[in-house]
VEXPADO-535900 format. One record per residue (C-alpha): residue in three letters; x, y, z; residue number from 1. Coordinates in steps of 0.5 Angstrom, whole numbers, padded with zeros to 4 digits. Example, Ala and Ser with C-alpha at 12.3 -4.5 7.8 and 13.67 -1.06 7.14 Angstrom:
+---------+-------+-------+-------+-----+
: residuo :     u :     v :     w : num :
+---------+-------+-------+-------+-----+
:     Ala :  0025 : -0009 :  0016 :   1 :
:     Ser :  0027 : -0002 :  0014 :   2 :
+---------+-------+-------+-------+-----+
This chain:
+---------+-------+-------+-------+-----+
: residuo :     u :     v :     w : num :
+---------+-------+-------+-------+-----+
:     Unk :  0789 :  0412 :  0015 :   1 :
:     Unk :  0789 :  0408 :  0021 :   2 :
:     Unk :  0786 :  0401 :  0021 :   3 :
:     Unk :  0784 :  0397 :  0027 :   4 :
:     Unk :  0787 :  0390 :  0027 :   5 :
:     Unk :  0785 :  0387 :  0033 :   6 :
:     Unk :  0780 :  0387 :  0039 :   7 :
:     Unk :  0780 :  0382 :  0044 :   8 :
:     Unk :  0779 :  0381 :  0052 :   9 :
:     Unk :  0786 :  0382 :  0055 :  10 :
:     Unk :  0789 :  0375 :  0057 :  11 :
:     Unk :  0790 :  0377 :  0065 :  12 :
:     Unk :  0785 :  0382 :  0066 :  13 :
:     Unk :  0778 :  0385 :  0065 :  14 :
:     Unk :  0781 :  0390 :  0060 :  15 :
:     Unk :  0779 :  0390 :  0053 :  16 :
:     Unk :  0786 :  0390 :  0048 :  17 :
:     Unk :  0785 :  0394 :  0042 :  18 :
:     Unk :  0791 :  0394 :  0037 :  19 :
:     Unk :  0791 :  0399 :  0031 :  20 :
:     Unk :  0796 :  0401 :  0026 :  21 :
:     Unk :  0798 :  0407 :  0021 :  22 :
:     Unk :  0797 :  0403 :  0014 :  23 :
:     Unk :  0798 :  0409 :  0009 :  24 :
:     Unk :  0805 :  0411 :  0011 :  25 :
:     Unk :  0803 :  0418 :  0013 :  26 :
:     Unk :  0804 :  0420 :  0020 :  27 :
:     Unk :  0798 :  0422 :  0024 :  28 :
:     Unk :  0797 :  0426 :  0030 :  29 :
:     Unk :  0791 :  0427 :  0035 :  30 :
:     Unk :  0788 :  0420 :  0033 :  31 :
:     Unk :  0781 :  0419 :  0037 :  32 :
:     Unk :  0779 :  0412 :  0038 :  33 :
:     Unk :  0772 :  0412 :  0041 :  34 :
:     Unk :  0767 :  0406 :  0043 :  35 :
:     Unk :  0760 :  0406 :  0045 :  36 :
:     Unk :  0761 :  0407 :  0052 :  37 :
:     Unk :  0766 :  0412 :  0055 :  38 :
:     Unk :  0773 :  0410 :  0056 :  39 :
:     Unk :  0775 :  0410 :  0064 :  40 :
:     Unk :  0782 :  0408 :  0064 :  41 :
:     Unk :  0787 :  0406 :  0058 :  42 :
:     Unk :  0795 :  0404 :  0058 :  43 :
:     Unk :  0799 :  0402 :  0052 :  44 :
:     Unk :  0802 :  0395 :  0052 :  45 :
:     Unk :  0806 :  0391 :  0047 :  46 :
:     Unk :  0805 :  0385 :  0043 :  47 :
:     Unk :  0805 :  0381 :  0050 :  48 :
:     Unk :  0800 :  0385 :  0053 :  49 :
:     Unk :  0806 :  0388 :  0058 :  50 :
:     Unk :  0805 :  0395 :  0060 :  51 :
:     Unk :  0809 :  0400 :  0056 :  52 :
:     Unk :  0807 :  0407 :  0058 :  53 :
:     Unk :  0801 :  0411 :  0059 :  54 :
:     Unk :  0795 :  0413 :  0055 :  55 :
:     Unk :  0791 :  0419 :  0054 :  56 :
:     Unk :  0784 :  0420 :  0055 :  57 :
:     Unk :  0780 :  0426 :  0053 :  58 :
:     Unk :  0772 :  0426 :  0053 :  59 :
:     Unk :  0772 :  0419 :  0054 :  60 :
:     Unk :  0776 :  0418 :  0048 :  61 :
:     Unk :  0783 :  0415 :  0047 :  62 :
:     Unk :  0787 :  0420 :  0044 :  63 :
:     Unk :  0794 :  0418 :  0041 :  64 :
:     Unk :  0799 :  0419 :  0035 :  65 :
:     Unk :  0802 :  0415 :  0030 :  66 :
:     Unk :  0809 :  0415 :  0026 :  67 :
:     Unk :  0808 :  0412 :  0019 :  68 :
:     Unk :  0806 :  0405 :  0019 :  69 :
:     Unk :  0807 :  0405 :  0027 :  70 :
:     Unk :  0803 :  0399 :  0030 :  71 :
:     Unk :  0800 :  0401 :  0037 :  72 :
:     Unk :  0796 :  0397 :  0043 :  73 :
:     Unk :  0792 :  0399 :  0048 :  74 :
:     Unk :  0789 :  0396 :  0054 :  75 :
:     Unk :  0782 :  0400 :  0056 :  76 :
:     Unk :  0777 :  0400 :  0061 :  77 :
:     Unk :  0770 :  0402 :  0059 :  78 :
:     Unk :  0764 :  0405 :  0063 :  79 :
:     Unk :  0758 :  0401 :  0065 :  80 :
:     Unk :  0752 :  0401 :  0060 :  81 :
:     Unk :  0746 :  0405 :  0063 :  82 :
:     Unk :  0742 :  0400 :  0061 :  83 :
:     Unk :  0742 :  0393 :  0063 :  84 :
:     Unk :  0739 :  0387 :  0060 :  85 :
:     Unk :  0735 :  0382 :  0064 :  86 :
:     Unk :  0738 :  0375 :  0064 :  87 :
:     Unk :  0732 :  0371 :  0061 :  88 :
:     Unk :  0729 :  0365 :  0064 :  89 :
:     Unk :  0732 :  0358 :  0062 :  90 :
:     Unk :  0732 :  0351 :  0064 :  91 :
:     Unk :  0737 :  0345 :  0062 :  92 :
:     Unk :  0733 :  0339 :  0059 :  93 :
:     Unk :  0735 :  0332 :  0061 :  94 :
:     Unk :  0738 :  0328 :  0055 :  95 :
:     Unk :  0738 :  0320 :  0054 :  96 :
:     Unk :  0745 :  0320 :  0054 :  97 :
:     Unk :  0748 :  0314 :  0051 :  98 :
:     Unk :  0755 :  0315 :  0049 :  99 :
:     Unk :  0761 :  0318 :  0052 : 100 :
:     Unk :  0765 :  0322 :  0047 : 101 :
:     Unk :  0770 :  0325 :  0051 : 102 :
:     Unk :  0776 :  0321 :  0054 : 103 :
:     Unk :  0781 :  0322 :  0060 : 104 :
:     Unk :  0788 :  0323 :  0059 : 105 :
:     Unk :  0791 :  0316 :  0058 : 106 :
:     Unk :  0785 :  0312 :  0059 : 107 :
:     Unk :  0783 :  0310 :  0051 : 108 :
:     Unk :  0777 :  0306 :  0053 : 109 :
:     Unk :  0773 :  0312 :  0057 : 110 :
:     Unk :  0770 :  0315 :  0051 : 111 :
:     Unk :  0770 :  0316 :  0043 : 112 :
:     Unk :  0767 :  0321 :  0039 : 113 :
:     Unk :  0768 :  0319 :  0032 : 114 :
:     Unk :  0767 :  0311 :  0033 : 115 :
:     Unk :  0761 :  0309 :  0029 : 116 :
:     Unk :  0758 :  0302 :  0027 : 117 :
:     Unk :  0756 :  0305 :  0021 : 118 :
:     Unk :  0763 :  0306 :  0019 : 119 :
:     Unk :  0767 :  0300 :  0021 : 120 :
:     Unk :  0773 :  0301 :  0017 : 121 :
:     Unk :  0774 :  0308 :  0018 : 122 :
:     Unk :  0780 :  0310 :  0023 : 123 :
:     Unk :  0776 :  0311 :  0029 : 124 :
:     Unk :  0778 :  0312 :  0037 : 125 :
:     Unk :  0779 :  0320 :  0037 : 126 :
:     Unk :  0775 :  0324 :  0043 : 127 :
:     Unk :  0774 :  0330 :  0046 : 128 :
:     Unk :  0779 :  0332 :  0052 : 129 :
:     Unk :  0775 :  0330 :  0058 : 130 :
:     Unk :  0779 :  0334 :  0063 : 131 :
:     Unk :  0778 :  0340 :  0059 : 132 :
:     Unk :  0770 :  0340 :  0059 : 133 :
:     Unk :  0767 :  0344 :  0064 : 134 :
:     Unk :  0761 :  0343 :  0068 : 135 :
:     Unk :  0757 :  0349 :  0065 : 136 :
:     Unk :  0758 :  0353 :  0059 : 137 :
:     Unk :  0755 :  0360 :  0058 : 138 :
:     Unk :  0752 :  0362 :  0051 : 139 :
:     Unk :  0748 :  0368 :  0049 : 140 :
:     Unk :  0745 :  0369 :  0056 : 141 :
:     Unk :  0744 :  0362 :  0058 : 142 :
:     Unk :  0748 :  0356 :  0060 : 143 :
:     Unk :  0749 :  0349 :  0058 : 144 :
:     Unk :  0749 :  0344 :  0063 : 145 :
:     Unk :  0754 :  0338 :  0061 : 146 :
:     Unk :  0755 :  0331 :  0064 : 147 :
:     Unk :  0761 :  0330 :  0068 : 148 :
:     Unk :  0767 :  0326 :  0063 : 149 :
:     Unk :  0768 :  0320 :  0067 : 150 :
:     Unk :  0771 :  0313 :  0065 : 151 :
:     Unk :  0766 :  0310 :  0060 : 152 :
:     Unk :  0760 :  0314 :  0063 : 153 :
:     Unk :  0755 :  0317 :  0057 : 154 :
:     Unk :  0755 :  0324 :  0056 : 155 :
:     Unk :  0752 :  0325 :  0049 : 156 :
:     Unk :  0746 :  0323 :  0045 : 157 :
:     Unk :  0747 :  0320 :  0039 : 158 :
:     Unk :  0742 :  0323 :  0034 : 159 :
:     Unk :  0737 :  0317 :  0032 : 160 :
:     Unk :  0730 :  0320 :  0032 : 161 :
:     Unk :  0729 :  0321 :  0039 : 162 :
:     Unk :  0723 :  0325 :  0041 : 163 :
:     Unk :  0725 :  0329 :  0048 : 164 :
:     Unk :  0720 :  0333 :  0052 : 165 :
:     Unk :  0720 :  0340 :  0053 : 166 :
:     Unk :  0720 :  0343 :  0060 : 167 :
:     Unk :  0714 :  0346 :  0063 : 168 :
:     Unk :  0713 :  0353 :  0063 : 169 :
:     Unk :  0714 :  0359 :  0057 : 170 :
:     Unk :  0720 :  0358 :  0053 : 171 :
:     Unk :  0721 :  0360 :  0046 : 172 :
:     Unk :  0728 :  0358 :  0044 : 173 :
:     Unk :  0732 :  0352 :  0044 : 174 :
:     Unk :  0739 :  0352 :  0044 : 175 :
:     Unk :  0743 :  0346 :  0042 : 176 :
:     Unk :  0750 :  0344 :  0044 : 177 :
:     Unk :  0753 :  0339 :  0039 : 178 :
:     Unk :  0758 :  0337 :  0034 : 179 :
:     Unk :  0759 :  0332 :  0028 : 180 :
:     Unk :  0763 :  0327 :  0025 : 181 :
:     Unk :  0764 :  0331 :  0019 : 182 :
:     Unk :  0759 :  0337 :  0017 : 183 :
:     Unk :  0752 :  0334 :  0017 : 184 :
:     Unk :  0746 :  0337 :  0014 : 185 :
:     Unk :  0740 :  0335 :  0018 : 186 :
:     Unk :  0733 :  0336 :  0020 : 187 :
:     Unk :  0731 :  0337 :  0027 : 188 :
:     Unk :  0724 :  0338 :  0029 : 189 :
:     Unk :  0720 :  0342 :  0035 : 190 :
:     Unk :  0713 :  0340 :  0035 : 191 :
:     Unk :  0711 :  0340 :  0028 : 192 :
:     Unk :  0716 :  0345 :  0026 : 193 :
:     Unk :  0722 :  0343 :  0022 : 194 :
:     Unk :  0729 :  0346 :  0021 : 195 :
:     Unk :  0735 :  0344 :  0018 : 196 :
:     Unk :  0742 :  0345 :  0021 : 197 :
:     Unk :  0749 :  0344 :  0019 : 198 :
:     Unk :  0752 :  0341 :  0025 : 199 :
:     Unk :  0759 :  0342 :  0024 : 200 :
:     Unk :  0765 :  0337 :  0025 : 201 :
:     Unk :  0768 :  0337 :  0032 : 202 :
:     Unk :  0775 :  0337 :  0030 : 203 :
:     Unk :  0779 :  0340 :  0024 : 204 :
:     Unk :  0779 :  0347 :  0022 : 205 :
:     Unk :  0773 :  0352 :  0022 : 206 :
:     Unk :  0777 :  0357 :  0017 : 207 :
:     Unk :  0783 :  0357 :  0013 : 208 :
:     Unk :  0787 :  0361 :  0008 : 209 :
:     Unk :  0788 :  0359 :  0001 : 210 :
:     Unk :  0792 :  0353 :  0002 : 211 :
:     Unk :  0797 :  0350 : -0003 : 212 :
:     Unk :  0796 :  0343 : -0005 : 213 :
:     Unk :  0802 :  0339 : -0007 : 214 :
:     Unk :  0804 :  0332 : -0010 : 215 :
:     Unk :  0809 :  0328 : -0007 : 216 :
:     Unk :  0815 :  0326 : -0012 : 217 :
:     Unk :  0821 :  0322 : -0011 : 218 :
:     Unk :  0828 :  0326 : -0012 : 219 :
:     Unk :  0835 :  0323 : -0012 : 220 :
:     Unk :  0839 :  0325 : -0005 : 221 :
:     Unk :  0844 :  0330 : -0007 : 222 :
:     Unk :  0851 :  0328 : -0006 : 223 :
:     Unk :  0857 :  0332 : -0003 : 224 :
:     Unk :  0863 :  0333 : -0008 : 225 :
:     Unk :  0867 :  0327 : -0010 : 226 :
:     Unk :  0863 :  0322 : -0005 : 227 :
:     Unk :  0860 :  0316 : -0009 : 228 :
:     Unk :  0853 :  0313 : -0007 : 229 :
:     Unk :  0853 :  0307 : -0002 : 230 :
:     Unk :  0854 :  0301 : -0006 : 231 :
:     Unk :  0855 :  0305 : -0012 : 232 :
:     Unk :  0847 :  0306 : -0013 : 233 :
:     Unk :  0844 :  0313 : -0013 : 234 :
:     Unk :  0840 :  0314 : -0007 : 235 :
:     Unk :  0833 :  0317 : -0007 : 236 :
:     Unk :  0828 :  0321 : -0002 : 237 :
:     Unk :  0821 :  0323 : -0002 : 238 :
:     Unk :  0819 :  0330 : -0002 : 239 :
:     Unk :  0812 :  0331 :  0000 : 240 :
:     Unk :  0812 :  0338 : -0003 : 241 :
:     Unk :  0815 :  0336 : -0009 : 242 :
:     Unk :  0810 :  0339 : -0014 : 243 :
:     Unk :  0805 :  0344 : -0013 : 244 :
:     Unk :  0798 :  0342 : -0016 : 245 :
:     Unk :  0793 :  0346 : -0014 : 246 :
:     Unk :  0790 :  0351 : -0009 : 247 :
:     Unk :  0785 :  0349 : -0004 : 248 :
:     Unk :  0781 :  0356 : -0003 : 249 :
:     Unk :  0780 :  0359 :  0004 : 250 :
:     Unk :  0773 :  0358 :  0007 : 251 :
:     Unk :  0770 :  0360 :  0014 : 252 :
:     Unk :  0765 :  0356 :  0017 : 253 :
:     Unk :  0759 :  0359 :  0020 : 254 :
:     Unk :  0756 :  0356 :  0026 : 255 :
:     Unk :  0757 :  0359 :  0033 : 256 :
:     Unk :  0763 :  0356 :  0037 : 257 :
:     Unk :  0760 :  0354 :  0044 : 258 :
:     Unk :  0767 :  0351 :  0047 : 259 :
:     Unk :  0774 :  0350 :  0044 : 260 :
:     Unk :  0780 :  0346 :  0046 : 261 :
:     Unk :  0787 :  0346 :  0043 : 262 :
:     Unk :  0787 :  0339 :  0042 : 263 :
:     Unk :  0784 :  0332 :  0042 : 264 :
:     Unk :  0785 :  0325 :  0045 : 265 :
:     Unk :  0788 :  0320 :  0040 : 266 :
:     Unk :  0785 :  0312 :  0040 : 267 :
:     Unk :  0791 :  0311 :  0046 : 268 :
:     Unk :  0788 :  0317 :  0050 : 269 :
:     Unk :  0794 :  0321 :  0049 : 270 :
:     Unk :  0794 :  0329 :  0047 : 271 :
:     Unk :  0794 :  0331 :  0040 : 272 :
:     Unk :  0796 :  0338 :  0040 : 273 :
:     Unk :  0793 :  0343 :  0035 : 274 :
:     Unk :  0788 :  0338 :  0033 : 275 :
:     Unk :  0783 :  0342 :  0035 : 276 :
:     Unk :  0776 :  0340 :  0039 : 277 :
:     Unk :  0770 :  0344 :  0038 : 278 :
:     Unk :  0762 :  0344 :  0040 : 279 :
:     Unk :  0758 :  0349 :  0037 : 280 :
:     Unk :  0751 :  0352 :  0039 : 281 :
:     Unk :  0745 :  0352 :  0035 : 282 :
:     Unk :  0739 :  0356 :  0036 : 283 :
:     Unk :  0732 :  0354 :  0034 : 284 :
:     Unk :  0725 :  0358 :  0035 : 285 :
:     Unk :  0720 :  0354 :  0039 : 286 :
:     Unk :  0713 :  0355 :  0037 : 287 :
:     Unk :  0708 :  0356 :  0042 : 288 :
:     Unk :  0704 :  0350 :  0041 : 289 :
:     Unk :  0710 :  0345 :  0042 : 290 :
:     Unk :  0712 :  0340 :  0047 : 291 :
:     Unk :  0717 :  0336 :  0044 : 292 :
:     Unk :  0723 :  0336 :  0040 : 293 :
:     Unk :  0726 :  0331 :  0035 : 294 :
:     Unk :  0733 :  0329 :  0033 : 295 :
:     Unk :  0735 :  0327 :  0026 : 296 :
:     Unk :  0737 :  0320 :  0025 : 297 :
:     Unk :  0744 :  0321 :  0023 : 298 :
:     Unk :  0749 :  0317 :  0028 : 299 :
:     Unk :  0755 :  0322 :  0026 : 300 :
:     Unk :  0751 :  0327 :  0030 : 301 :
:     Unk :  0752 :  0328 :  0038 : 302 :
:     Unk :  0748 :  0333 :  0042 : 303 :
:     Unk :  0752 :  0334 :  0049 : 304 :
:     Unk :  0747 :  0339 :  0052 : 305 :
:     Unk :  0740 :  0343 :  0050 : 306 :
:     Unk :  0737 :  0349 :  0054 : 307 :
:     Unk :  0730 :  0352 :  0053 : 308 :
:     Unk :  0730 :  0359 :  0054 : 309 :
:     Unk :  0725 :  0365 :  0054 : 310 :
:     Unk :  0728 :  0371 :  0050 : 311 :
:     Unk :  0725 :  0377 :  0048 : 312 :
:     Unk :  0729 :  0378 :  0042 : 313 :
:     Unk :  0735 :  0376 :  0039 : 314 :
:     Unk :  0741 :  0381 :  0037 : 315 :
:     Unk :  0744 :  0381 :  0030 : 316 :
:     Unk :  0751 :  0384 :  0027 : 317 :
:     Unk :  0749 :  0390 :  0023 : 318 :
:     Unk :  0754 :  0387 :  0018 : 319 :
:     Unk :  0759 :  0381 :  0018 : 320 :
:     Unk :  0764 :  0381 :  0023 : 321 :
:     Unk :  0769 :  0377 :  0019 : 322 :
:     Unk :  0770 :  0375 :  0012 : 323 :
:     Unk :  0764 :  0371 :  0008 : 324 :
:     Unk :  0767 :  0366 :  0004 : 325 :
:     Unk :  0764 :  0361 :  0000 : 326 :
:     Unk :  0765 :  0353 :  0002 : 327 :
:     Unk :  0772 :  0351 :  0000 : 328 :
:     Unk :  0772 :  0348 : -0007 : 329 :
:     Unk :  0779 :  0345 : -0009 : 330 :
:     Unk :  0782 :  0348 : -0016 : 331 :
:     Unk :  0787 :  0344 : -0019 : 332 :
:     Unk :  0792 :  0347 : -0024 : 333 :
:     Unk :  0790 :  0343 : -0030 : 334 :
:     Unk :  0783 :  0345 : -0029 : 335 :
:     Unk :  0780 :  0347 : -0036 : 336 :
:     Unk :  0775 :  0352 : -0033 : 337 :
+---------+-------+-------+-------+-----+
């Protein structure tokens, strides 16, 4: 049996990289790999997507063989679809920006995502990396238009119940680009229709495997044989992984990621690598009679762009494209149930 373990766009070309592995420990010959469109070209690559050899195509399908447990990767090009989907009409909506949520490198005063007068004692000052934010973000066939991240210039709206007029024309769907300080369930209104969205945290993780929880312990520092502690007393250290106390279950959040950065800025405007930044895309259907939409009253939510579109239909996956896990609930080892 073979299993596809990855399908992605190539890093340095417009090819698609597919990674396949034999998982039963049995050699397999003449394995055929097909896509919705015929394969035009194919080549084998290694884990770094460097060329490692040719690949065979027969009748528009990739044909290859596997030894037991062998992984193989291929970079392929597909033929164009005979049917083209028309780009839907869309229009960016002008927003009453009131806050800067992005800072520039080493310029801490230029923005702050988690600053809030509602939480004066909470740690504050982190921000989106302004140098990474683009002027436009393409999503679902439409574009979000973002304000330029310049020193201190507002580029987001703090949700405070504002009512914003929809553009003239025929539009049946709104797309919001937003994020929050901590996940926030909030009610948005389009005309007289209300919809509750879970606006997700702008930083942190959007998914996580089961994660062990640890209790810090105080432990004596081992002494080398024959050595005596300085001052005649034992020395101690803190062990952050001294005792495992439970499991924090894995989870996957559901909102579509509209934009992602590999870091955020701290209160000094310095890069914090692997402290990820996100903006999420949300779609809301627009009733035919609606002429306005209204934001919730929740200062933890920031909206960076809104686009109105006229789309004939939405597409949905036939089955989940990744695991469906329940929201995380920590399980302690001493729990009784």
